[in-house]
N, C-alpha and C positions, 0 to 999 in steps of 0.2 A: 685294836680290840677285835678278837675273833668272833665268828658267828655264834659259837656256843656261849661265849661270854655276853654278847649282846642279848642273846635270848634269855639268859639268866637275869640280866638287868631289867629287861622288859617285864619278865615274870614277877620279879620282886616289886617293881614299881606298880604293876597292876594289882598285886596283893595289897600293897599299902593303900592304894586308891580305894579299893573295895572295902578295906577295913575301916578307913576313915569315914567313908560314906555310911557304913553300918553304924558307927558310933553316933553320927549326927542323927541318923534315922531312929535309932533306938533310944535316944535320950529324950526326956520330957522337957518341953520348952513352953510352959503355960502362957507366959507373957507374949510370946512371939506368935502363937497360933492365930489370933485375930488380925495380926498386922502383916506378917511377911507374905502370906499367899496373896493378899490384896495388893501389896506393894509390887510383888513380882508381876502380877497381871497388868498393873498400871504402866509398867515399862514395855509392854508389848508394842512393837513397831515404833519404839522411841518416843511414844506419846508423853511419858513422864518428863523426858529431857526437853522436848519441845515446849512443854509448859514452863519448865525452869527458864529456858531461853527467852520466852515471851515476858516473863517477869523481870528478868535482867534487862531486857531491852526497854521495858517501860519505866523501870525505877532505878536502874544502875548507872545512869549517866553515860558519858562517852566510853569510859572504861568498861562498864557493864555491857554496852552494846557490842564493843569489840570482842569481849569475852564470849558473848552469846554466839556471835558469828563463828568464832574460832571453834567453840565447842560443837556446834551443829555440823560444821565442815569436817571436823575430826570424826564425829559419829558417823557421818555419811561414808567417809573413806573406810572406816573400820567395818561397817556393815557390808559394804561391797566386798571387801577382802575376805571376811569370814564366810559370807553366804555363797560367794561364787567360786572361791578357791579352796579355803581351808576345809570346809565341810565335805567337799567332793573328793579331796585328797585323802582324808582319813575317815572312813565310813564306820565309825564306832557306834555300836548299839546303845540305846538309852539304858540306864540302870533298871534293874527289877525293883519295883516299888512295893513289893509284898510287905516289907518291914516298915514302910512309911504309914503313919496313922492316916485314916481317911480324912480327918479334919484338915490336914495339911495339903492334901493333893489338889492340883489344879483341876478345874471343871473339865477342861479339854487338854488332854496330854499332847505334847508336841509330836509331830510325825517326822521331823527332820532328824538327821544323825546327831549324835551327842557331842562330838568333838569338833571344834571348841565351842564354848558357850557364847552365842551371839549377844545375849542380854548382858553378860559380863563385859564383852568387848565394847558394846555401846556405852555402858555405864563408865568404864574406865576411859574411853576415848573422849567422851563429853567432859568428864571431870578433869582429865589432864589438859585438854585443850583450854578449858576455862581457867585452870590454875596457871598455865603458862602465860596467860594474858593478865590475869588478876588473881593473885594468891588469896586474897580475902574471899572472893566469890568461890574459888576452888575449895577453900576450907569449909565453906557453908554447904557445898554440894557433896563433899567427900563422904560424910556419914550415910547419906542416902544411897550413894553409889555402892558403898561397901555392903549395905544391907540388901540391896538388890542382888549383888553377886552371891552373897551367902544364901539368899532365899532360893537360888536355883538348886543348891544342894539340899536345903531344908525341905523343899517341896518334892524332892526325889526325881527331878528331871535331868540332873547333871552329876557327874563325878566331880570331886574336888579339882582334879587335874584339868578338866574341861574349863572350869572357872578360872584357874590360875593362868592357863595358856590364853584364854579369851581376853583376860585383863591385860596380859602382856601385849597381845596384838593391838588392843585398844590404845594403850600408852604409846606403842610404836607408831600408830596412825597419827596421834596428836603431834609427835615429834616430826613426822614426815610433812605434815601440814606446815609446821613452823619452819621447816627447811625451804618450802616454797614461798611462804609469806612470813618473814621473821617478825617476832614480837618486838615491842618497843625497846626492851633491854638489849637486843642484839643489833639494833640500828641506832647509831649515835645521832642525837639531835643536831641539827645544823649549828655550827659553833663559830663560823667565821663570816665576815670580819666583825669582831666584837667592838662594842662601843660602850664606854663608861659614861654614864649620865649621873646627874645629882640624885642622891637617894631621897625618896619622898615617902617616909614611913607613915605619915598621916594622910597622904594623898594631896598635899598642898600643891595648888596649881593645876590639878587634874580636872578636866571637864569631860564627863563620861555620859554618853547617850545610850540608854537601854531600850532596845526594841522588844516589847513584850510579845509580839506576834511571830517572832522567829521560831523556827523548828516545828515539829509535829504537834507539840503541846504548848500551851500558853506559858510564857516565862515572866509573869507579872511581878509579884512582890518579892519572891525569894532572892533574885539577883540584887534588887534594890536594897533589901535589908542587909544582905551580906556586904555589899559595897559600902554602905553607910557605917556598918560596924567595923569593917577592916580599915577603911580609909575615911575617917570622920571629917576631914577637912576638904574632901573632894566635893565638887558640885555634881550631883547626879540628876540627869535630865531624863524623865520617862517620856519616851516618844508617843505622841498621840496624833492620829491622822488629821484631826481638826486644826492642829498647830501648823500644818503645812506638810510638804513632802519630806521624806526622810533625808534626801540630799540637802534640802534647804536647812533643815534643823542641824545637820552635821556641819554645814558651812558656817552657821552662826556659832556653833560650839567650837569649831576650829579657830575662828577669829578671836573668840574670847580666850581660848587657851594661849594663842600667840600673844595676845595683849598682856597676859599674866606671865609670859615666859615659861609656860607650862607644857601640858601634855593633853592630846586629844585621846579620849577613851571611847571604845565602842563595845557594847555587849549585844551579841546576836549571832546569827549564823553567817555562812560565807557570803551570802548576798548583802547582808547588812554591813559586814566588814568591808566588802568591796566598795560600798557607797561612801565609806570614810576615806578611801585612798586619795581621791582627787582633792578634797579639802585639806588633808594632811600635807600633800605635796605643795599645794598653792600657798599655804600659810607656813610651810617649813617647820612643822611641829612633829615631834615623835608620836608614835601611835601605841596605845595600850589595847591589845586585843583580849577581850574577856569572853570565854566560850559561853554561848547561850543559845545555840541552834541544835539541829538534829545531828549533823555530822561534824561540823567545825574542822574542816580539812586543814585550813591554814593554821589554826590554833594547834592542832595535833602535830603538824610538821614543825611548829616552833617548840614543841615539848610542853605546851601549856594545856593541861587537861581540865583544870578546875579554876573557879573564881579565886580561890585562895592562892593558887600558884601564880596567877596573873598579878594579884595584889602584892605578893612577896617579891616578884621581879621588879615592880615599881618601887617598893620600899627599899630594895637593895641597890637599885640603879643599874641593873644588868640589861643590856640590850644588844641587838645585832643590826647590821644593815642588810636589807633584802632587795633583790631585784623586783621590778614591776614590769609585767607584760603590758604592751600598748597596742591598741587597735586603732588604726587611722584610716578613715574613709578617704577616697580620692576626690571628694566633692567639697572639701574645705570644712566639714563639720568638726566639732570638738572631738578629740580622741577619747576613747574609753580605755579603761585599765582592767587588768586581771592579775590576781595574786596566785591563782591555782591553775585553771585550765580554760581553754577556748576550744569550741568545736563547731563544725558545720555538718550537715547531713542528718542521720537518723537520731542522733542524741538530742538535739534541740526539740524534736517532736516528742521523744520519750519524756523529756522534762515537762513539756506542756501537758501531756496526758496525765503524768503523775500528779502535777499540781492541781489539775482539774478533778481527778478522781479521789485523791487521798483524803479530803475532808469527809467523804462518805464511807470509804472502805478501808482506810488506813494506808500508810506509806508503803510497807512491804508488799501488800497485795496489789496496790496500784502500780508499783514498779513491775511486778511480774506480768500483770495484764497488759501494761504498756509495752513491754518487750514483745509479747505475743502479737499485739496489734501492729506494732511497727514492722516486725519481721514479715507479717502477712500482707501488709498494704503498701509499704514504702517502696520507692524506686530510687536508683542511684542518682546522685547529684552530679551534673555536668558543669565544669568550670575550667579555668585555665590557672594552673598552679606553677608559679615561677616560669611562665612562658610556655608550659606544656599542657595541651588539652587533656583533661583527666575526667574519667567517670569514676565516682567514688561513693561508697556507702557512708563513709565517715572521714572527716579530717579532724584530727586532735592535735592541739598544741599545748604543751605544759610549760608553765613558767619555771623552768629548770628541769633537769633530768630526773625522771621517776624510776624507781625500782618497780619491776612489773612481773606479772605472770601472764604470758601471752600478750594480748593487746590491752589488758586492763592495767592502768597505772595504780600503784599502791601507795608509795611514799617517797619523798625526796630526801636525799642525803644532805643537800646543800641548797640553801635559798638564795645564794649569790654566785652562781656558777657562770652567769653570762650567756646561757644557752636556752634555746627553745627546744623542747622535746616534741618533735613533729612525727605523727604517725598517720598513715593514710590506708584505709581499707578500700581497695579498688573494686569497681564493678566489673562485669564481664559475664561470660557464659557460666551458669550455675554458681556464680560467685557467692551468693548468699549461703547455699548449702556447703560449698567447699570451705568458706571461711569459718562457718560454725563447726564443721568437722575438724578442721585443722586446729582451731582454738581449743576444742576439747582434748585434742591430742598434744597440746602444748607446743605446737610447731609453727606458730605464726611468723617467727623470725626467719623461717626457711621457705616461705611461700611467696610467689610473685604477686599474690593478691594483697600483700601487706608490705608497705614501704615505710622505712623509718630513717630519720636523719636528725641531727642536732645543729641546726644553723643558728645564726644570730638574728635573721629576719626572713620573712616569707611574704610573697605577694600573690594574692588571689584575685582574679578578674573574671568578668563574664558570668557572674552569678545570676541565675534567673530571677525575674521579678517575683517577690513574695517569699524569697529565701529567708530563713531565720538563722540566727547564730546564738550560741549559748556561751556565757562566760561566768565562772564562779556561781553556777546554778541559776543564773538569770537568763531569760530568753527574750530577745528583742529582734526586730527586723534587721537584716543585714544590708549594708550598702552593696551596690552592684560590683564595686571593686574595693579592696581593702589591703592594707599592709600590716603585718605583725612584726613587731620588734621589741627590744628590751630597753628599759631604763636601768642600767646597772647600779646596784647598791643605792637606789634612789630613796628608799623608805627606811627610816629608823624605827624599829619596833622592839618592844620589851619582850624578854623571854627569860625563864628561870635559868640560873647559873648551873652549868655542868662543867666538870673537868675536861 
């Protein structure tokens, strides 16, 4: 297309844009006048969407929390793209608002350039991000997002094309985030090796322990009611501290399940599920994991998001075998087990701070403050890893290979791959600053400060007195020397059937 032709197209498009803007400005919209300007202002700086995200986090369950995180992350990427790149590349003036009634105009007119619309980009990015994770929540947010986008033309601060392009950039940002961190539908749930067990549609033979204190909020009666409704013949045990420690209660429940030729069930977060591993292995009973905590990492990797899905897996007899990570001290103590992750260094301290502060200020804020505190005050940990003296900020070992963005593990493809996913963030000159900068640039795999391997075992010796270790979210004192290895396919656990 020649320069003259391109000029004609731009002129025609500009005329269409101004004409459509004039139609919106000149038309009477009585029902919208008290609503749309306020709605437009509420979306300033993303506040409206942060409010939606907070509600989804509080009331949406695991899927709602994942959707909230994905929506906010998509919004952040769209905002950076629009405000730092797009607006500076196309310096379009705002529309003349002479034809827009005074009642519609915003109290403070924007001073940035018009193209594209940042509000529309944020609205579309948040909504698309949420919908990619949870179509139901996406459908709930969509009418509000569309109204915010339209309000930018209605109040006279954007041309229609500003809104359309901004929305397109927002949707693109959501898909870019999905490219880095795939949604559940793009990552197959672990499917091998399958085990066919007797179907227990009424829960016959199941002894399930419910920990009501798991997670950021109390999980008291709702899981108990659901379990008794869906599995009427199951024995549901509500854990209370006065009845003994949680491992003791789970030990008794596992013995009872074994005597019935049945199943040990556990409802709680990752720490509660971890406490059930040793009893299940000792009594050789399959495990039913019922999500009841804040994050439920193991349950999510199984593909079990809800209590109903866990009960359906039991009712249909679908299960898999999963590896179990083992931590063995070299002083003869009983081994500990982990289903998700093990770590040394700064992460155990972060977990301790989060657990201490979250009852007062909430989990997300406690995590952010904990990260700031750890980065400011911590020092590298010195130990000997597989015979090599090492200074490190963090040693991470996953029970199976994790899909990742930089150093952060996201999700496992396979729960029975026989491997430990080991990652070490080394210390050194300016290591803290260099690691943070490299992580933000997505290049941890290419820096000497980060080492990664997938062995079947790992030996760590020479740990300083007072060192703590974290596994599956629990923090305990670490032995001076320890060995990590795997029990391949040691645990039989129920999970929903997938092709």
